[in-house]
KEKE-3310 file (N, C-alpha, C; in steps of 0.2 Angstrom, whole numbers, plus 5000, padded with zeros to 4 digits):
npx = (5001:5010:5024:5036:5044:5039:5039:5041:5039:5046:5043:5050:5053:5041:5031:5023:5007:4993:4978:4966:4966:4974:4986:5004:5014:5022:5025:5036:5036:5039:5032:5029:5025:5016:5016:5006:5012:5025:5023:5016:5026:5034:5043:5043:5051:5057:5049:5045:5046:5036:5037:5029:5021:5014:5001:5003:4992:4979:4981:4981:4987:5000:5007:5022:5030:5045:5059)
npy = (4971:4963:4960:4947:4946:4947:4951:4950:4965:4977:4991:5003:4993:4985:4973:4974:4973:4969:4979:4975:4961:4954:4950:4947:4948:4959:4969:4981:4998:5014:5031:5046:5061:5072:5090:5104:5117:5113:5104:5111:5119:5109:5102:5089:5079:5085:5083:5076:5059:5044:5029:5014:5000:4986:4975:4958:4949:4956:4968:4980:4997:5003:5019:5028:5042:5048:5056)
npz = (4866:4874:4884:4884:4895:4908:4926:4944:4954:4964:4974:4984:4993:4994:4987:4972:4968:4958:4959:4953:4949:4957:4952:4951:4941:4930:4916:4908:4903:4896:4897:4889:4897:4892:4890:4886:4882:4878:4869:4859:4854:4848:4855:4861:4866:4877:4887:4903:4909:4913:4922:4918:4925:4919:4922:4918:4918:4917:4912:4919:4923:4931:4935:4937:4942:4935:4942)
capx = (5008:5013:5031:5037:5048:5035:5042:5038:5041:5046:5043:5052:5053:5035:5029:5018:5001:4987:4972:4961:4966:4979:4992:5011:5019:5021:5030:5038:5036:5040:5027:5030:5020:5016:5013:5003:5017:5031:5020:5014:5032:5037:5049:5040:5057:5059:5044:5047:5043:5034:5038:5023:5021:5007:4999:5003:4986:4973:4983:4980:4993:5003:5011:5027:5034:5053:5062)
capy = (4972:4960:4959:4941:4947:4949:4949:4953:4972:4979:4998:5004:4987:4982:4969:4977:4968:4972:4979:4972:4954:4952:4948:4949:4948:4965:4971:4988:5003:5021:5035:5053:5065:5078:5096:5108:5122:5110:5100:5116:5121:5104:5099:5084:5076:5088:5082:5071:5052:5040:5022:5010:4993:4984:4968:4953:4946:4960:4974:4986:5000:5008:5025:5031:5048:5048:5062)
capz = (4866:4880:4884:4887:4901:4914:4932:4950:4954:4971:4975:4990:4997:4994:4981:4968:4967:4954:4963:4950:4948:4962:4949:4953:4936:4927:4911:4909:4897:4898:4893:4889:4901:4888:4892:4881:4879:4875:4863:4854:4851:4845:4859:4865:4869:4883:4892:4908:4907:4918:4921:4919:4926:4916:4924:4913:4917:4915:4908:4923:4922:4937:4933:4942:4939:4935:4943)
cpx = (5012:5021:5032:5041:5045:5039:5039:5042:5041:5047:5044:5051:5046:5033:5023:5013:4996:4981:4966:4960:4971:4985:4999:5016:5017:5027:5031:5038:5037:5035:5029:5024:5020:5013:5011:5008:5022:5029:5019:5020:5036:5043:5047:5046:5059:5055:5047:5044:5040:5035:5032:5025:5014:5006:4999:4996:4980:4975:4982:4987:4995:5007:5016:5031:5041:5056:5069)
cpy = (4969:4959:4952:4941:4950:4947:4952:4960:4974:4987:5000:4999:4983:4979:4972:4971:4972:4972:4976:4964:4950:4949:4951:4950:4955:4966:4978:4992:5010:5025:5042:5057:5072:5084:5101:5113:5119:5107:5105:5119:5115:5101:5094:5080:5079:5087:5076:5064:5049:5033:5018:5003:4990:4976:4964:4949:4950:4967:4981:4990:5005:5013:5027:5036:5047:5054:5062)
cpz = (4872:4879:4888:4893:4907:4920:4938:4951:4962:4971:4982:4995:4998:4987:4978:4967:4963:4958:4959:4950:4953:4959:4952:4948:4931:4921:4911:4903:4900:4894:4894:4893:4897:4891:4886:4878:4876:4869:4857:4850:4847:4848:4863:4869:4875:4889:4897:4906:4914:4917:4922:4920:4924:4918:4918:4912:4915:4912:4912:4923:4928:4933:4939:4939:4940:4936:4940)
residu = (MET:LYS:ASN:LYS:GLU:ALA:HIS:GLU:VAL:GLN:ILE:LYS:GLY:ASN:ARG:LEU:THR:CYS:PRO:VAL:CYS:ASP:GLY:THR:GLN:PHE:TRP:THR:ARG:ARG:THR:LEU:LEU:ASN:THR:PRO:GLY:VAL:THR:PHE:PHE:GLY:PHE:ASP:TRP:LEU:ASN:LYS:THR:ALA:LYS:ASN:TYR:VAL:CYS:ASP:ASN:CYS:ASN:TYR:ILE:TYR:TRP:PHE:TYR:GLU:GLU)
# end
């Protein structure tokens, strides 16, 4: 599921580099951080999300919690 819009990413002024392949091109997705209680009651949409940067070369995934 590669996004054709891979790009360089900076986090707090530092260029993100893949620790596996040294890649510098990432695509973005968001992932729900499910909790058992909220999921049990069927309110998954209340869970927080994480922003993921996926290396366009080897698919390594960085996770950043969104506050």
